N, C-alpha and C positions, 0 to 999 in steps of 0.2 A: 328412312332410318340411317343414321351415321354409325358406321362400324369402324373402330380404331384397333388395329392389330399391333401388338407389342412384343418385342423380343428384348430381354434384359441381359445384363452381364450374367454368365460369362460366355456368351456365344462368341466363336472365333471372329475377330474383326476383319479377317481377309476374305470371309465368306458371307454371302447373303443367307438369310434364314430361309431354308426350303419350306418350312412350315408356314411362315408368313407369306411367302411367294405363292404357295399352293392355295392357301385360304383366301388370299386376295383375289385370285382368279376365280376360285370357286364361288365366292359370294357375288362377284360381278356377273357370273354366268347364271347362278340360281336366282338372284334377286337384282336384276339390272337397275331397279329404281334406287337401290341403296348406294350411299356414298362410302367408299372404302379408303381409309388412310392408314399410314404406317408410322411406327415409332421404333427406330433402331437404337435401343438403349445401350447395347454393347459398344457401338461406335461412339455414342454420346459420352459414355463413361471414359473411354480412352482419351477423347478430346478434353473432357473435364479435368482428368488427372494431369494431362500435359500442360494445360493452361494454368490451373490453380497451384501446381507444384513448381511453377516456373521452369518447366522442362525437365525437372528431376525424375518424375515418374513417367516413363515413356512406354510405348506399345510393347516393347520387350518385357517390361515388368508386368504388363497386363497378362501376357502369355504365361509368365512364370507363376502367377497366382491362379489364373483362370484355367489353365490346361495342365501345367506340370505338377500342380498341387491338388489335383482333383480327388485323390484318395486321402487327403488330409482335411478337406472341407474348408480350406483357407478362404476361398472366394465367397462362400456362403457366410462365413464368420464376419467378413468385412461389413456386411449389411445387417447382421443380427442386432447390432446395437440400435439401428434405426427402427427395426421391426419391434423391438421391445422397449423403446424409449429410454435406453440406458447406454450412453457412449462407452461404458466400461463393461457391458454385459459379456460374459463368457471369457474375459481376458485372462483371468487366473487359470481357468480350466485349459485354455489354449496353451498358455506358457508351460503348464505342467505336462500336457500332452506332448508338446514339442521337445521339452527337455528329456522326456522318457524315450523318445524315438529319434532324437537328433535331427529334428526337422527345422529348416531355416524359415523363420516367420517374420523377419524384419521388414520385408517389402509389404506384406499384408498389414503389419502394424502401422507402416507409413501411410497406407491407403485409407485406413478406417476413418480418420478424422474428416475426410472429404465426403464420406458416404451420405451424411444427413443433408448437406447442401446440394448434393447431386439429386437425391430423391425429391427435394423441394423443387428444383428446376424441372425435373421430369414431370412432376405433377402439373406444374404450370403449363408446360408445353403441350402435354396430352389434352388437358382440359380446354386449352385455347382452340382446339379443333371442334369443340362442342359435340363430343360423341354421345350417342345413346347407349352404345355397347362397347366395352373395351375387352378385347380378347388377348390373353397372355399365353404364349407357348413356353413350356418349361421342360428342360432336359438337363440331367446331371446337376451342376451347381447354379441353376437359374431359379431355384425355388425362393430363396430368402430375398433376393433383390426384387423379384416379382411380387412377393407378398408385401414387402415394405412399400412398394409403389401402390399396389392395390389398396392397401389400408389407408394411405394418404389420399388417394382419389375418392374413396368412399367417405372419408372424413370431410372432405371439401364439398363433395356432391353426392349425398346419400342416395338420390334417386337413380344414379348411374348403375347400369347392369354390368357386373364384372364376371367374366368367364375365364376359366383356366382349362388348358388341355396340353397334350404332349406326353412324352414317355414317362415323366415323373408322376403322371396321373393315371397310369395303367393299374387296373385291378384294385386291390385294397388300398393302394397308395392314394388314389384319387379320392376315395371316400374319407380317409383319414385327413387329407389336406382340407377337404370341405368342412367336415364337422368341427375341426379345430380352429377354423378361421371364418368367423361369422360374416366378415366383409367380402368373402368370395361367394357370389350368388349361385354360380353353376360350375360344375366340373365335368368336362367331357372325358369319359374313360374309353380308351381305345381310339380307333381311327375316326377322324372328324368329317370326312367327306359327306357322309349321310347325316350325321348327328347335328352338325352346326346349322345347316339350313332349316332342319326341323325345329331346333331350339329357337332360332330367330323368328320363325312363324309364331311360336308361342309367346315370345316377348312382344311381338307386334300386337297379338290379340289379347295379351294379358291373361292367358290361361295357363294352368299348371302343366308342366311338361311330363306328364305321367307316362306318355307313350314313346319317349325318346330312349332307346336302349342304352343302358350303361350310364345315363346321366345322373349326376348328383344335384339336388335342388332343395330349397328350404320350404318346408310345409309348416308355416308358422315358425316355431323355434326348433322344429325337428328336422334333422338332416336326412333326407330320403336318398336312397341309392337304387335306381332302377336296375333291373336284371340286365346283365351284359349279354350282348348278342354273339352268336357264333358266326354270324354273317360277316364276311370280309369284303372290302371294297375291291371291285373288279378293276383291272387296269384301264379299261375304257372309261371309267368314271373318275380316274385320277387326272386332274388338269395339268397342263404345262404351267410352270411357275411364272409369276410376273415379278421381275426384278428392277423395274424402271425406277421406283422411288429409292431403292437401296443404292443404285448406281449414282443417282443424282446426289444423294446425301454423302456418299463416299467421295465423289469428285469435288465436292465443295468443302471437304474436311481437311484440316491440317494433318490428320493422321495418314492421309494417302501416301505421303512420301516414305512412310515407314513400312508399308505393306505391299505385297504382291497379290492383287485381287484374283480370285478364282470364281468360276460359276459352279453351282451345285445342281446336279441332275439325279433323277431317280428312275432306274430301269425296272427294278423288281423290289418286292417286299417279301418278308418271310425268309425261310431257309429250306431249300430242297434236301440238303443233307440232314438238317435237324428234324424234318418230318419223319425220317427213317431211323436216324441215330442221333439223338439230341446229345451233343457234347456235354459231359457231366457237369462242367463248371460254368457253362454259358447261360446267362439270363437275358441276353440282348434282345431277343425277339418278343419277350413279354408274353402276352396272351394271344399273339397273332403269328404263329409259326407257319401257317399255310403259305406256300410259295406261289407267287403270282408275278408275271413279268409282262411288260409291254413288248409287242413285236419289235424286232430289231429295226425295221424300217421306220416305225413311229419314233423310236428313241433317237435315231439318227436325224429325223426331221425336226425333233425338238431341239437337239443340240445345234443343228444347222441354224435354226431360227434364233436361238439365244446368242450364238457366237456372232452372227451377222448384226444382231441388234445392239449388243453390248461391246463388241470388238475386244473380247477377252478370249484367249486361246486355252487357258488352263481350266480343265474340267474335272471336278471331284464328283465321283458317283458315291451315293450313300448306301447302295445295295449291300446287304450283309454277305452276299455271295453272288458271284456272277452267274447269270443264266447261261448254261452251256450252249444253248442255241445261238448265243451272240457270236460264237466263233464261226458260225455259218452265215448269219443274216445281219449282223451289226458291224463287227470289226472289219470285215472285208469292205464295207461301205466307207468306213473311216479311211482305210488304206487308199481306196480308189479316189477319195475326195482330193487327195494331194495337199490337204491342209496341214499346217504345222501345229497340230493340237498336242497338248500335254495332258494325258489322262491319268487319273488316279483311281485304282480299282481294288476291291476286296475279292479274293479268289480262293479256291481250295488249293492245298499244297501238292496235289497229285496231278497237276497239269503236265502234259507231255512237252518235250522240247519244241515240237511244231506249234503247239498252242502258245507257249511262251514267246516263240519267235514271232508269231502273229501279233501278240500284244506289243512287242517291241516295234514292229513295223507300223502298227496303228498309231504310234505316238504315245502309247502308255509308258510313263516314266516311273511310276510308283505303284507298287502293289502291296497289299497286306494278305499274305497267303495263309495265315493261321497256323504257322509251323508248330509253335508251342513247346516242342521237345525233339530231341534227336535220339531218344531211346525208345525202341519199339514196345517194350512192356508198359512203359508209362503212357505211351500213346494209346495202347489198348485200354488202360484204365480210364482214359479220357473219352473213349469211344470215338476217336478221331478218324478211324478208317484208313490210316496211312502208316507206313513204317518209318523208322529213323533213316533208313537208306534212301527212301523216296524224298524225304525232306532235305537230305544232303544234296541230292540231284537237283532239287528245285533251287537251292541256294547257289549251286554252281551254274545252272542255266541262267539265273538272274544276272550273273556276271557276264555270261556269254552274249546276252541280249540287252545289256545296259539298262537293266531294270533295278531301280532302287527298291529294296525289300525291307519292310518294317515288320518286326516280329518280337515277341516276348518269349523268354524261356521260363516256363512255369513248373513249379514243383509243389509238393505238399499234398499229394493225392493219397487217400486211404488205400493201403495195401502196397505202396511202393516201398522199396528197400534200398539200403546203401549200395547193394550189389547192382541194382538197376542203373545207378549213376556212375559207378566206378569206371567202367569201360568207356563211357562217354567223356567224363572229365579228363581221363588220361589222353584222349584224342583231340581235345579242344585246341591245343597248341598247333596242331597240323591244319586247323581250319581258319587260321588267322587271316588268310587272304580272302575268305568269303565274308559276306556281310554279317556282322554280329547282331545278337539280340539287343534290345534296349537295356537289358539287364536280366538277372535271375530273380524271379519274384515268387514268393509264396502265394498261392491262390487265395482269393477272398471268397466268402460265401455270398453269392448273388441271388437276389429274389428271382423267381421263375426258373432257376437252373434245376436240373435233376438233383444235385446235391442239396438244394434247399427244399424241394418238394418231397423228397424221399429221405428222411433222416436215417433210414436203414443203410444208406450208402456210406455212412461213416461220420456224419456231422450231426449227432443227436442233440447236442447243446448249442444254442445260438442266442445271441442278443444283439441289438442294434450296435453297429460299429462304434467304437469309442469316440471317433471324431464328431459324431452327432451331439455329444454332450456339450460341446462348445458352439453348436450351431442352433439347436432348438431348445426352447424352454417348455418342454412337454414331458409328461410321465412316460416311463418305459413302455407301458402297454400301448400307448398311442404311437410312439416311435416305431414299435414293432410292425405296425401297419403302414406307417408313412414312408420308411426309408428303403433303400435298395441294397445296401451293403450291410453285412452282419459279421460279428466276431464269433469265432467258434474255437474249439480246441484244435491245436496243431495236429496235423496228420503227416504220415510219411517221414521223410528224412529230416534230420536236424543235426545239431552239434558239428562235429568235424566234417561230415559229408556236406552239410549245407555250406559251411565256410569254404571248403575246397571248391564247390561249385561256383559260389559267388566270386571267389578270387580268380578262378580260371576265366570266367566271363569278363571280369574287369580287365584282365591281361589281354584277352582277345580284342576288346574294344580299344584298348590303348595302342595295340600294335597293328590294327587293321589298315590304317590309311597309308602305311609304308610297305605293305606286304603284297607280294605277287607270287603266283605259281602258275607258269605259262607253258602251254604246249607250243611247239614250233615244228613244222614239217621241214625236213632237210633231205638232200640227196644222200643216199647211202654210199659207202665206199668199202674197201676190203679190210678196213681196220676192225679189230674185234670189238664188239659192242654187246651190251646186255641183251641176251636173247638170241644171239647168233648160234646156230646149230650146224650150219653147213648144209642143211637140207630144208627145203621149203621156205628159205629166208627171202624176205622182200627187200629189194635194194633201197626202198625209201626208209629213211631214218626218222625217228621221232625224238625230238629234244624236249626236255623239261627243264625250264629255267626256274630255279628255286631262289626267290628273294624274299623269303618270309622272315618276319621279325622273330628274333630268338634263335635263328639258325644261320650258320655260315653260308655265304653265297655259293651256289653250286649249279652246275648244268649236267644233267643226266642224259645219256644217249641210249636209245633203245632201237633195235632193228628186229626183223624177223617176227617170230611168234610173240616176243615180248612187246613189240610195238603194237601188234594186233591185239594182244591181251589188254593193254591199257585202253585201247579204243573200245573194245567190247565191254570193258568194265564201266564205261561211261553210263551204261544203262543199269548197272548193278547186277552182279551175277554171283552165284555160289561157286565154289571151287569145281564141283563136278560139272555144273552147267557150262562154265568157262572152258573146261577141258573138252567137252563135247563139241562146242562151237569152234574151237581152234582146230580140232581134228577135221570137222566138216569143211573148214576153210583150207585144208591141205597142209596144215602145220603139224610136224611130228615132234611131240614133246611128251615125255612120260608124266604120269600123275605125280611122281615123287619130285621130279625137277620143277614142275609147275608149282607144287606146294612150297618148295624152297624159295622160288622166285617171288611168290605172293608174300611170304614172310619177309623177304628182303625189301620189296617195294613198300610193304606196310611199315617196316622199321624206318624207311626213309620219309615216311609221312606222305606218301603219294597216294595212299588208299585209305578209305574209311571202312571200318569193319562193324557191321551191325548184325550180331548173331553170326550166321554162316555166310552172309552176303557181303561182298566187297564192292566199293564204289570208287571210281577214279576221282581224284580231287583237282588236278590241273584244269585250268580254263583256257579258252582259245582267244579271248579278247581281253585287252587291258583297259579298264574303265577309269574315269577320273575319280579320285578320292578326295574328300574334303574332311578334315578333322572335325570332331564334335564341337559344336558351338560356332564354327566359322560361318559367317554370312548371316547371322541372326540379327534382326533389327533391334536397335537399342530402345 
């Protein structure tokens, strides 16, 4: 049997498809007689646009439509006209949507005329491999391009077996995709390691796949959906991906000069935090929350093999959360290897300074710590299990260990009030030297999230997100099962509070790359300095160089108990706890004097206050700053 694996736009063009890589290796292992080939449609689309637009539509434009516009459905819309045989399909709805929300759509409009010719070329190239089965993997905005190609393949070769799988096919979404698109023969819902080989055995034998858990299949004209299984794939059964064909295609592509390729690895699936406390807004783990992780030694062996084979040092992990055991059995192996790897990891935001230091030493350059908010009450509403003070410490330690930190500031949670944000917004100017969020965003209602599954949490009314109206030609009841994002009534803050929050975050982003707030140790002298008491004073002085945007340049000098207090507050302390620690350290300072000093340091913007907890804001290391948009390929 010939099995052809396909990934379509808008998969990132600098990354191989982990799903294709895993399934390629899986089919070869489970069915060694089968011939497995791949089609990297995302790469082909970037090439097609570059060539047919005469260089006007470049990989940077691909990213703008495929990644930056993911919550507006622009990428799916580009291919909707092909799926529905109407070059103008959904255009009026898109323009109205964009005008209402001030969304830039010119690049998507420029791309759409090329979509039909691209699908025609794709169909010819895929069928030239003479496949018996074509398997599509679809996540986020890959549905419509995949459906458009699948429809054309079946039109040209009706006997072909078309299979869909991936995150867009989880749960009810997979059945809705199947029953509304007769040209899709099978949809694998959930993990594919066990289901795909079982399905291929049925295709070989020509028997109905009634025993494949979760599978959707056609029984005559009836779309059947087998009961989904609670069984999850154990790490030992997850193969190491095969990226050989992806690399060959990329190295032969004119797009190569525009991208910095990275390898994708998977250490774990599920979320160990979500098993205990499912963050109320998060639907990313779908129906497979159970946390499973490869042993650290095996993950390192997999990375070692891939790096040696492909000569690529950038590694992106797709784990939704790092296995905490990796701080013992994986990251030390990376450090000991001496390799100049550049790792990208999703972590929890309550990591210790030592853990963040180990990430930095391992070559980790980019983390996504899921910070989401700097206010403790809002974090409680999310069920995040961290405080605002802890998140500030994480942002500061990312600076200390040269870790790029990506995060979003989310709002709009049922039960939040303007008071929950007032004290945070007032302090944002003091944080301008720390890495800002991508923006302040009202949460969306995601399928599989607690907000979605339990309307009692505050979102009783919901309907498919408005963007799907210019993507799919389907009735609302079918969209309700098919889509991932939903519109609902606004909750939480709005009006002036929302405007203040967004404005403060925008100013933070604008001023960050020129801002510094740095500690420096210096020898003490007999001159009077903040914190000098004449008793218990330490001769070492602590300087704080303030070069933050929006403030006059200043250098503050602290000695004695004041210098010790700033160091103690790096871990976050209440006033009473700080006084106790200073006393234990031999410093003599009254509670009243300490309180006055805390108010003074807070007024200088050297401390962040979260409830009764204070956190020091200066950092020890000065990292390189790049303004937004610099270095992005055109």
